Backbone and ligand atoms as CSV (ligand in chain L), in Angstrom:
chain,resi,resn,atom,element,x,y,z
A,1,MET,N,N,-3.258,24.103,51.288
A,1,MET,CA,C,-2.225,25.124,51.211
A,1,MET,C,C,-0.873,24.473,50.867
A,2,ILE,N,N,-0.611,23.316,51.461
A,2,ILE,CA,C,0.631,22.603,51.129
A,2,ILE,C,C,0.605,22.145,49.673
A,3,GLN,N,N,-0.541,21.649,49.250
A,3,GLN,CA,C,-0.654,21.223,47.836
A,3,GLN,C,C,-0.456,22.401,46.892
A,4,SER,N,N,-0.973,23.565,47.251
A,4,SER,CA,C,-0.778,24.763,46.422
A,4,SER,C,C,0.715,25.072,46.317
A,5,ALA,N,N,1.415,25.002,47.443
A,5,ALA,CA,C,2.862,25.269,47.449
A,5,ALA,C,C,3.603,24.229,46.612
A,6,MET,N,N,3.171,22.984,46.711
A,6,MET,CA,C,3.817,21.926,45.916
A,6,MET,C,C,3.643,22.196,44.423
A,7,LEU,N,N,2.459,22.688,44.046
A,7,LEU,CA,C,2.209,23.018,42.633
A,7,LEU,C,C,3.061,24.204,42.185
A,8,ALA,N,N,3.215,25.186,43.074
A,8,ALA,CA,C,4.046,26.354,42.751
A,8,ALA,C,C,5.504,25.908,42.537
A,9,GLU,N,N,5.952,24.975,43.365
A,9,GLU,CA,C,7.320,24.450,43.211
A,9,GLU,C,C,7.454,23.700,41.892
A,10,LYS,N,N,6.469,22.861,41.614
A,10,LYS,CA,C,6.469,22.064,40.392
A,10,LYS,C,C,6.524,22.967,39.153
A,11,ASN,N,N,5.892,24.127,39.253
A,11,ASN,CA,C,5.875,25.076,38.140
A,11,ASN,C,C,7.034,26.063,38.188
A,12,LYS,N,N,8.024,25.722,39.028
A,12,LYS,CA,C,9.256,26.513,39.133
A,12,LYS,C,C,9.010,28.003,39.407
A,13,CYS,N,N,8.066,28.278,40.299
A,13,CYS,CA,C,7.763,29.662,40.668
A,13,CYS,C,C,8.836,30.192,41.618
A,14,SER,N,N,8.818,31.504,41.803
A,14,SER,CA,C,9.787,32.137,42.707
A,14,SER,C,C,9.550,31.639,44.131
A,15,SER,N,N,10.574,31.773,44.937
A,15,SER,CA,C,10.482,31.359,46.337
A,15,SER,C,C,9.345,32.120,47.051
A,16,GLY,N,N,9.198,33.404,46.706
A,16,GLY,CA,C,8.130,34.211,47.306
A,16,GLY,C,C,6.746,33.676,46.979
A,17,LEU,N,N,6.569,33.232,45.742
A,17,LEU,CA,C,5.247,32.736,45.340
A,17,LEU,C,C,4.963,31.348,45.940
A,18,VAL,N,N,6.003,30.549,46.088
A,18,VAL,CA,C,5.806,29.249,46.753
A,18,VAL,C,C,5.348,29.514,48.191
A,19,CYS,N,N,6.010,30.462,48.828
A,19,CYS,CA,C,5.684,30.823,50.204
A,19,CYS,C,C,4.265,31.412,50.295
A,20,ALA,N,N,3.918,32.256,49.334
A,20,ALA,CA,C,2.572,32.835,49.303
A,20,ALA,C,C,1.524,31.738,49.139
A,21,SER,N,N,1.816,30.772,48.286
A,21,SER,CA,C,0.878,29.666,48.060
A,21,SER,C,C,0.701,28.866,49.351
A,22,LEU,N,N,1.798,28.674,50.051
A,22,LEU,CA,C,1.757,27.909,51.300
A,22,LEU,C,C,0.927,28.614,52.376
A,23,LEU,N,N,0.996,29.947,52.383
A,23,LEU,CA,C,0.358,30.700,53.471
A,23,LEU,C,C,-0.943,31.399,53.075
A,24,HIS,N,N,-1.409,31.213,51.835
A,24,HIS,CA,C,-2.465,32.096,51.322
A,24,HIS,C,C,-3.768,32.097,52.128
A,25,ASP,N,N,-4.105,30.986,52.754
A,25,ASP,CA,C,-5.352,30.960,53.533
A,25,ASP,C,C,-5.101,31.051,55.036
A,26,TYR,N,N,-3.959,31.618,55.396
A,26,TYR,CA,C,-3.589,31.737,56.812
A,26,TYR,C,C,-4.666,32.468,57.617
A,27,GLY,N,N,-5.351,33.382,56.951
A,27,GLY,CA,C,-6.418,34.140,57.621
A,27,GLY,C,C,-7.473,33.250,58.244
A,28,HIS,N,N,-7.678,32.081,57.664
A,28,HIS,CA,C,-8.674,31.163,58.219
A,28,HIS,C,C,-8.238,30.627,59.586
A,29,PHE,N,N,-6.931,30.624,59.826
A,29,PHE,CA,C,-6.450,30.170,61.139
A,29,PHE,C,C,-6.615,31.257,62.200
A,30,ILE,N,N,-6.722,32.494,61.747
A,30,ILE,CA,C,-6.832,33.616,62.685
A,30,ILE,C,C,-8.308,33.917,62.991
A,31,LEU,N,N,-9.127,33.848,61.961
A,31,LEU,CA,C,-10.564,34.092,62.156
A,31,LEU,C,C,-11.121,32.983,63.041
A,32,ASP,N,N,-12.029,33.353,63.914
A,32,ASP,CA,C,-12.589,32.354,64.833
A,32,ASP,C,C,-13.186,31.168,64.115
A,33,ASP,N,N,-14.159,31.431,63.279
A,33,ASP,CA,C,-14.836,30.340,62.585
A,33,ASP,C,C,-15.344,30.854,61.239
A,34,PRO,N,N,-14.486,30.796,60.219
A,34,PRO,CA,C,-14.875,31.355,58.921
A,34,PRO,C,C,-16.133,30.721,58.339
A,35,ASP,N,N,-16.343,29.426,58.628
A,35,ASP,CA,C,-17.533,28.771,58.080
A,35,ASP,C,C,-18.799,29.360,58.678
A,36,GLN,N,N,-18.682,29.702,59.941
A,36,GLN,CA,C,-19.838,30.300,60.600
A,36,GLN,C,C,-20.189,31.633,59.942
A,37,LEU,N,N,-19.134,32.381,59.553
A,37,LEU,CA,C,-19.365,33.658,58.881
A,37,LEU,C,C,-20.108,33.439,57.564
A,38,VAL,N,N,-19.685,32.405,56.828
A,38,VAL,CA,C,-20.348,32.112,55.555
A,38,VAL,C,C,-21.805,31.743,55.808
A,39,ASN,N,N,-22.014,30.955,56.877
A,39,ASN,CA,C,-23.391,30.579,57.209
A,39,ASN,C,C,-24.223,31.807,57.546
A,40,LYS,N,N,-23.556,32.792,58.156
A,40,LYS,CA,C,-24.266,34.031,58.509
A,40,LYS,C,C,-24.342,34.977,57.317
A,41,LYS,N,N,-23.860,34.500,56.175
A,41,LYS,CA,C,-23.829,35.277,54.937
A,41,LYS,C,C,-22.965,36.533,55.056
A,42,GLU,N,N,-21.822,36.358,55.722
A,42,GLU,CA,C,-20.856,37.449,55.808
A,42,GLU,C,C,-19.530,36.949,55.257
A,43,ASP,N,N,-18.739,37.875,54.741
A,43,ASP,CA,C,-17.413,37.505,54.266
A,43,ASP,C,C,-16.406,37.866,55.354
A,44,GLY,N,N,-15.618,36.881,55.789
A,44,GLY,CA,C,-14.639,37.121,56.859
A,44,GLY,C,C,-13.414,37.885,56.407
A,45,LYS,N,N,-13.314,38.162,55.105
A,45,LYS,CA,C,-12.147,38.881,54.536
A,45,LYS,C,C,-10.843,38.217,54.987
A,46,HIS,N,N,-10.777,36.904,54.822
A,46,HIS,CA,C,-9.612,36.166,55.307
A,46,HIS,C,C,-8.324,36.607,54.626
A,47,GLU,N,N,-8.435,37.160,53.400
A,47,GLU,CA,C,-7.228,37.622,52.701
A,47,GLU,C,C,-6.647,38.863,53.385
A,48,ASP,N,N,-7.512,39.744,53.880
A,48,ASP,CA,C,-7.031,40.941,54.582
A,48,ASP,C,C,-6.487,40.581,55.962
A,49,VAL,N,N,-7.162,39.644,56.616
A,49,VAL,CA,C,-6.732,39.192,57.940
A,49,VAL,C,C,-5.323,38.600,57.847
A,50,ALA,N,N,-5.123,37.758,56.834
A,50,ALA,CA,C,-3.807,37.138,56.626
A,50,ALA,C,C,-2.773,38.208,56.293
A,51,TYR,N,N,-3.112,39.112,55.401
A,51,TYR,CA,C,-2.184,40.154,54.965
A,51,TYR,C,C,-1.721,41.009,56.143
A,52,LEU,N,N,-2.669,41.473,56.931
A,52,LEU,CA,C,-2.323,42.354,58.046
A,52,LEU,C,C,-1.424,41.674,59.067
A,53,TYR,N,N,-1.623,40.393,59.252
A,53,TYR,CA,C,-0.793,39.661,60.208
A,53,TYR,C,C,0.580,39.325,59.605
A,54,LEU,N,N,0.554,38.740,58.412
A,54,LEU,CA,C,1.798,38.218,57.823
A,54,LEU,C,C,2.760,39.308,57.365
A,55,LYS,N,N,2.228,40.489,57.029
A,55,LYS,CA,C,3.117,41.553,56.524
A,55,LYS,C,C,4.104,42.039,57.588
A,56,LYS,N,N,3.835,41.703,58.848
A,56,LYS,CA,C,4.765,42.066,59.923
A,56,LYS,C,C,6.020,41.191,59.864
A,57,TYR,N,N,5.902,40.053,59.187
A,57,TYR,CA,C,6.999,39.082,59.195
A,57,TYR,C,C,7.570,38.729,57.818
A,58,PHE,N,N,6.731,38.821,56.791
A,58,PHE,CA,C,7.157,38.324,55.471
A,58,PHE,C,C,7.292,39.420,54.422
A,59,LYS,N,N,8.125,39.117,53.423
A,59,LYS,CA,C,8.397,40.040,52.316
A,59,LYS,C,C,7.136,40.335,51.507
A,60,LYS,N,N,7.177,41.443,50.801
A,60,LYS,CA,C,6.065,41.861,49.941
A,60,LYS,C,C,5.705,40.789,48.912
A,61,SER,N,N,6.736,40.133,48.361
A,61,SER,CA,C,6.492,39.117,47.327
A,61,SER,C,C,5.658,37.954,47.865
A,62,VAL,N,N,5.598,37.831,49.183
A,62,VAL,CA,C,4.781,36.786,49.817
A,62,VAL,C,C,3.382,37.325,50.122
A,63,VAL,N,N,3.337,38.462,50.778
A,63,VAL,CA,C,2.048,38.927,51.306
A,63,VAL,C,C,1.156,39.648,50.285
A,64,GLU,N,N,1.763,40.257,49.267
A,64,GLU,CA,C,0.932,40.988,48.294
A,64,GLU,C,C,0.037,40.045,47.467
A,65,PRO,N,N,0.576,38.933,46.945
A,65,PRO,CA,C,-0.323,38.016,46.222
A,65,PRO,C,C,-1.418,37.446,47.133
A,66,ILE,N,N,-1.089,37.243,48.407
A,66,ILE,CA,C,-2.091,36.731,49.358
A,66,ILE,C,C,-3.231,37.740,49.492
A,67,LYS,N,N,-2.854,39.006,49.612
A,67,LYS,CA,C,-3.839,40.080,49.789
A,67,LYS,C,C,-4.871,40.109,48.655
A,68,ILE,N,N,-4.422,39.767,47.447
A,68,ILE,CA,C,-5.342,39.892,46.304
A,68,ILE,C,C,-5.777,38.537,45.731
A,69,HIS,N,N,-5.598,37.452,46.487
A,69,HIS,CA,C,-5.963,36.150,45.899
A,69,HIS,C,C,-7.462,35.972,45.741
A,70,VAL,N,N,-8.259,36.684,46.530
A,70,VAL,CA,C,-9.717,36.608,46.356
A,70,VAL,C,C,-10.130,37.439,45.129
A,71,LYS,N,N,-9.449,38.564,44.949
A,71,LYS,CA,C,-9.705,39.374,43.752
A,71,LYS,C,C,-9.401,38.543,42.505
A,72,ALA,N,N,-8.323,37.761,42.582
A,72,ALA,CA,C,-7.942,36.909,41.442
A,72,ALA,C,C,-9.048,35.905,41.134
A,73,LYS,N,N,-9.664,35.385,42.171
A,73,LYS,CA,C,-10.782,34.451,41.961
A,73,LYS,C,C,-11.948,35.185,41.282
A,74,ARG,N,N,-12.254,36.370,41.744
A,74,ARG,CA,C,-13.349,37.155,41.158
A,74,ARG,C,C,-13.027,37.507,39.696
A,75,TYR,N,N,-11.750,37.735,39.430
A,75,TYR,CA,C,-11.306,38.036,38.066
A,75,TYR,C,C,-11.465,36.805,37.175
A,76,LEU,N,N,-10.941,35.669,37.653
A,76,LEU,CA,C,-10.971,34.438,36.851
A,76,LEU,C,C,-12.384,33.914,36.648
A,77,ALA,N,N,-13.265,34.210,37.591
A,77,ALA,CA,C,-14.648,33.712,37.508
A,77,ALA,C,C,-15.423,34.315,36.336
A,78,ARG,N,N,-14.829,35.329,35.690
A,78,ARG,CA,C,-15.450,35.882,34.486
A,78,ARG,C,C,-15.471,34.833,33.384
A,79,ASN,N,N,-14.540,33.890,33.487
A,79,ASN,CA,C,-14.473,32.790,32.518
A,79,ASN,C,C,-15.397,31.652,32.980
A,80,LYS,N,N,-16.345,31.292,32.134
A,80,LYS,CA,C,-17.359,30.274,32.475
A,80,LYS,C,C,-16.721,28.942,32.891
A,81,LYS,N,N,-15.672,28.540,32.149
A,81,LYS,CA,C,-15.025,27.262,32.420
A,81,LYS,C,C,-14.412,27.258,33.830
A,82,TYR,N,N,-13.785,28.383,34.172
A,82,TYR,CA,C,-13.193,28.505,35.515
A,82,TYR,C,C,-14.308,28.502,36.563
A,83,PHE,N,N,-15.341,29.268,36.302
A,83,PHE,CA,C,-16.453,29.350,37.255
A,83,PHE,C,C,-17.006,27.956,37.550
A,84,ASN,N,N,-17.145,27.166,36.507
A,84,ASN,CA,C,-17.732,25.835,36.672
A,84,ASN,C,C,-16.866,24.870,37.480
A,85,ILE,N,N,-15.551,25.098,37.499
A,85,ILE,CA,C,-14.716,24.183,38.284
A,85,ILE,C,C,-14.621,24.588,39.766
A,86,LEU,N,N,-15.174,25.748,40.106
A,86,LEU,CA,C,-15.155,26.156,41.519
A,86,LEU,C,C,-16.011,25.188,42.340
A,87,SER,N,N,-15.560,24.896,43.541
A,87,SER,CA,C,-16.347,24.030,44.420
A,87,SER,C,C,-17.619,24.781,44.823
A,88,GLN,N,N,-18.579,24.039,45.332
A,88,GLN,CA,C,-19.847,24.663,45.734
A,88,GLN,C,C,-19.584,25.732,46.799
A,89,ALA,N,N,-18.726,25.400,47.766
A,89,ALA,CA,C,-18.400,26.348,48.849
A,89,ALA,C,C,-17.755,27.611,48.276
A,90,SER,N,N,-16.917,27.416,47.264
A,90,SER,CA,C,-16.224,28.544,46.658
A,90,SER,C,C,-17.191,29.423,45.852
A,91,LYS,N,N,-18.208,28.789,45.290
A,91,LYS,CA,C,-19.223,29.575,44.561
A,91,LYS,C,C,-20.037,30.419,45.546
A,92,VAL,N,N,-20.359,29.839,46.692
A,92,VAL,CA,C,-21.114,30.577,47.719
A,92,VAL,C,C,-20.268,31.747,48.225
A,93,SER,N,N,-18.980,31.478,48.529
A,93,SER,CA,C,-18.144,32.560,49.059
A,93,SER,C,C,-17.874,33.625,47.995
A,94,LEU,N,N,-17.822,33.215,46.739
A,94,LEU,CA,C,-17.617,34.188,45.649
A,94,LEU,C,C,-18.705,35.267,45.690
A,95,HIS,N,N,-19.914,34.822,45.897
A,95,HIS,CA,C,-21.035,35.747,45.972
A,95,HIS,C,C,-20.828,36.738,47.129
A,96,LEU,N,N,-20.417,36.192,48.304
A,96,LEU,CA,C,-20.194,37.034,49.482
A,96,LEU,C,C,-18.986,37.952,49.304
A,97,GLN,N,N,-18.043,37.538,48.445
A,97,GLN,CA,C,-16.816,38.313,48.233
A,97,GLN,C,C,-16.988,39.410,47.178
A,98,GLY,N,N,-18.192,39.555,46.680
A,98,GLY,CA,C,-18.446,40.619,45.715
A,98,GLY,C,C,-18.803,40.121,44.326
A,99,GLY,N,N,-18.795,38.794,44.154
A,99,GLY,CA,C,-19.203,38.206,42.880
A,99,GLY,C,C,-18.161,38.374,41.782
A,100,VAL,N,N,-18.564,38.008,40.599
A,100,VAL,CA,C,-17.686,38.082,39.425
A,100,VAL,C,C,-17.313,39.554,39.170
A,101,MET,N,N,-16.043,39.798,38.833
A,101,MET,CA,C,-15.579,41.164,38.579
A,101,MET,C,C,-16.214,41.779,37.341
A,102,SER,N,N,-16.440,43.064,37.404
A,102,SER,CA,C,-16.922,43.772,36.213
A,102,SER,C,C,-15.726,43.977,35.285
A,103,GLU,N,N,-15.999,44.275,34.025
A,103,GLU,CA,C,-14.921,44.514,33.049
A,103,GLU,C,C,-14.024,45.663,33.506
A,104,GLU,N,N,-14.651,46.673,34.060
A,104,GLU,CA,C,-13.931,47.862,34.517
A,104,GLU,C,C,-12.964,47.501,35.658
A,105,GLU,N,N,-13.481,46.759,36.624
A,105,GLU,CA,C,-12.642,46.310,37.752
A,105,GLU,C,C,-11.504,45.420,37.251
A,106,ALA,N,N,-11.845,44.545,36.308
A,106,ALA,CA,C,-10.870,43.577,35.786
A,106,ALA,C,C,-9.701,44.295,35.121
A,107,GLU,N,N,-10.016,45.313,34.365
A,107,GLU,CA,C,-8.964,46.040,33.657
A,107,GLU,C,C,-8.025,46.738,34.636
A,108,LYS,N,N,-8.603,47.275,35.689
A,108,LYS,CA,C,-7.816,47.930,36.736
A,108,LYS,C,C,-6.945,46.895,37.454
A,109,PHE,N,N,-7.544,45.757,37.720
A,109,PHE,CA,C,-6.846,44.684,38.440
A,109,PHE,C,C,-5.621,44.189,37.672
A,110,GLU,N,N,-5.756,44.112,36.365
A,110,GLU,CA,C,-4.647,43.629,35.517
A,110,GLU,C,C,-3.387,44.486,35.656
A,111,HIS,N,N,-3.558,45.715,36.102
A,111,HIS,CA,C,-2.413,46.612,36.248
A,111,HIS,C,C,-1.765,46.549,37.625
A,112,GLU,N,N,-2.340,45.754,38.523
A,112,GLU,CA,C,-1.740,45.650,39.859
A,112,GLU,C,C,-0.396,44.917,39.762
A,113,LYS,N,N,0.553,45.339,40.578
A,113,LYS,CA,C,1.912,44.815,40.507
A,113,LYS,C,C,1.979,43.292,40.652
A,114,TYR,N,N,1.195,42.750,41.542
A,114,TYR,CA,C,1.284,41.309,41.803
A,114,TYR,C,C,0.167,40.518,41.125
A,115,PHE,N,N,-0.399,41.100,40.069
A,115,PHE,CA,C,-1.484,40.449,39.319
A,115,PHE,C,C,-1.096,39.035,38.863
A,116,ASP,N,N,0.032,38.919,38.172
A,116,ASP,CA,C,0.436,37.606,37.621
A,116,ASP,C,C,0.595,36.548,38.716
A,117,ASP,N,N,1.246,36.945,39.791
A,117,ASP,CA,C,1.454,35.994,40.888
A,117,ASP,C,C,0.128,35.599,41.538
A,118,ALA,N,N,-0.763,36.566,41.687
A,118,ALA,CA,C,-2.062,36.267,42.319
A,118,ALA,C,C,-2.876,35.308,41.452
A,119,ILE,N,N,-2.807,35.484,40.138
A,119,ILE,CA,C,-3.533,34.593,39.219
A,119,ILE,C,C,-2.955,33.185,39.305
A,120,LYS,N,N,-1.626,33.100,39.324
A,120,LYS,CA,C,-0.985,31.777,39.436
A,120,LYS,C,C,-1.383,31.120,40.751
A,121,LEU,N,N,-1.294,31.881,41.832
A,121,LEU,CA,C,-1.649,31.349,43.163
A,121,LEU,C,C,-3.064,30.780,43.138
A,122,ARG,N,N,-3.961,31.540,42.563
A,122,ARG,CA,C,-5.373,31.127,42.518
A,122,ARG,C,C,-5.559,29.834,41.722
A,123,LYS,N,N,-4.819,29.719,40.634
A,123,LYS,CA,C,-4.925,28.508,39.815
A,123,LYS,C,C,-4.354,27.298,40.562
A,124,PHE,N,N,-3.262,27.524,41.314
A,124,PHE,CA,C,-2.715,26.423,42.121
A,124,PHE,C,C,-3.732,26.026,43.180
A,125,ASP,N,N,-4.343,27.032,43.773
A,125,ASP,CA,C,-5.337,26.790,44.825
A,125,ASP,C,C,-6.474,25.913,44.285
A,126,GLU,N,N,-6.934,26.234,43.100
A,126,GLU,CA,C,-8.047,25.485,42.487
A,126,GLU,C,C,-7.642,24.047,42.179
A,127,ALA,N,N,-6.368,23.872,41.797
A,127,ALA,CA,C,-5.895,22.534,41.421
A,127,ALA,C,C,-5.477,21.713,42.640
A,128,ALA,N,N,-5.394,22.374,43.778
A,128,ALA,CA,C,-4.869,21.711,44.983
A,128,ALA,C,C,-5.959,21.070,45.826
A,129,LYS,N,N,-6.759,20.270,45.175
A,129,LYS,CA,C,-7.861,19.643,45.930
A,129,LYS,C,C,-7.833,18.129,45.747
A,130,LYS,N,N,-6.633,17.618,45.465
A,130,LYS,CA,C,-6.525,16.176,45.199
A,130,LYS,C,C,-6.412,15.386,46.497
A,131,THR,N,N,-7.011,14.237,46.506
A,131,THR,CA,C,-6.858,13.357,47.658
A,131,THR,C,C,-5.977,12.186,47.229
A,132,GLY,N,N,-5.356,11.563,48.208
A,132,GLY,CA,C,-4.559,10.372,47.927
A,132,GLY,C,C,-3.218,10.619,47.269
A,133,ILE,N,N,-2.748,11.872,47.286
A,133,ILE,CA,C,-1.406,12.113,46.734
A,133,ILE,C,C,-0.402,12.235,47.884
A,134,LYS,N,N,0.872,11.997,47.566
A,134,LYS,CA,C,1.903,12.080,48.603
A,134,LYS,C,C,2.141,13.551,48.944
A,135,MET,N,N,1.872,13.888,50.191
A,135,MET,CA,C,1.983,15.279,50.619
A,135,MET,C,C,3.308,15.548,51.311
A,136,LYS,N,N,3.795,16.768,51.107
A,136,LYS,CA,C,4.961,17.205,51.874
A,136,LYS,C,C,4.491,17.545,53.286
A,137,ASP,N,N,5.444,17.729,54.167
A,137,ASP,CA,C,5.133,18.126,55.534
A,137,ASP,C,C,5.432,19.612,55.688
A,138,ILE,N,N,4.710,20.286,56.557
A,138,ILE,CA,C,4.948,21.716,56.766
A,138,ILE,C,C,6.413,21.979,57.151
A,139,ASN,N,N,7.015,21.030,57.876
A,139,ASN,CA,C,8.428,21.192,58.279
A,139,ASN,C,C,9.391,21.201,57.089
A,140,ASP,N,N,8.944,20.625,55.970
A,140,ASP,CA,C,9.782,20.650,54.765
A,140,ASP,C,C,9.945,22.081,54.235
A,141,TYR,N,N,9.093,22.977,54.703
A,141,TYR,CA,C,9.118,24.359,54.202
A,141,TYR,C,C,9.807,25.343,55.153
A,142,LYS,N,N,10.429,24.800,56.197
A,142,LYS,CA,C,11.081,25.668,57.199
A,142,LYS,C,C,12.088,26.633,56.569
A,143,ASN,N,N,12.975,26.107,55.723
A,143,ASN,CA,C,14.000,26.953,55.111
A,143,ASN,C,C,13.392,27.998,54.186
A,144,LEU,N,N,12.387,27.572,53.433
A,144,LEU,CA,C,11.710,28.490,52.514
A,144,LEU,C,C,11.065,29.628,53.309
A,145,LEU,N,N,10.370,29.290,54.370
A,145,LEU,CA,C,9.715,30.302,55.198
A,145,LEU,C,C,10.763,31.253,55.784
A,146,ASN,N,N,11.832,30.683,56.307
A,146,ASN,CA,C,12.904,31.510,56.886
A,146,ASN,C,C,13.502,32.468,55.870
A,147,SER,N,N,13.681,31.993,54.647
A,147,SER,CA,C,14.327,32.829,53.634
A,147,SER,C,C,13.411,33.940,53.126
A,148,ASN,N,N,12.135,33.871,53.465
A,148,ASN,CA,C,11.210,34.906,53.018
A,148,ASN,C,C,10.775,35.859,54.129
A,149,LEU,N,N,11.447,35.734,55.278
A,149,LEU,CA,C,11.152,36.658,56.372
A,149,LEU,C,C,11.755,38.024,56.070
A,150,LEU,N,N,11.198,39.053,56.663
A,150,LEU,CA,C,11.720,40.419,56.476
A,150,LEU,C,C,13.119,40.543,57.048
L,1,FE2,FE,FE,-8.556,31.905,50.215
């Protein structure tokens, strides 16, 4: 999540999108054991869990892209090249999350207000799997988080 935020900063994204990137998988901290859900072949809907919690505190520009970041993955997975770069765990969860989007769903999704931000967030998420890079600390984001509160 920190790496995703670092990528959003590097790409000069809005403060809201940097914050969304930083918090996008917050739902995993709230759900008891998301991996167990995957093992049970259930989707924990971590994007909804995060959205419902974070929307009490953060601006729409933060929580709306988070809410649809799984949809963005389902949308992007229509592209074979993108699908192939997904991790094995992400391919398994994609199936549980409803699989690759249909053309009809995709067209509807493109009209959502936070479509562009959700796609960017998802791409940062995919690229944020590097090891051995210099990481920022969560405390470095205190001001950013504060400035995006309601
Ligand atoms: Fe996620």
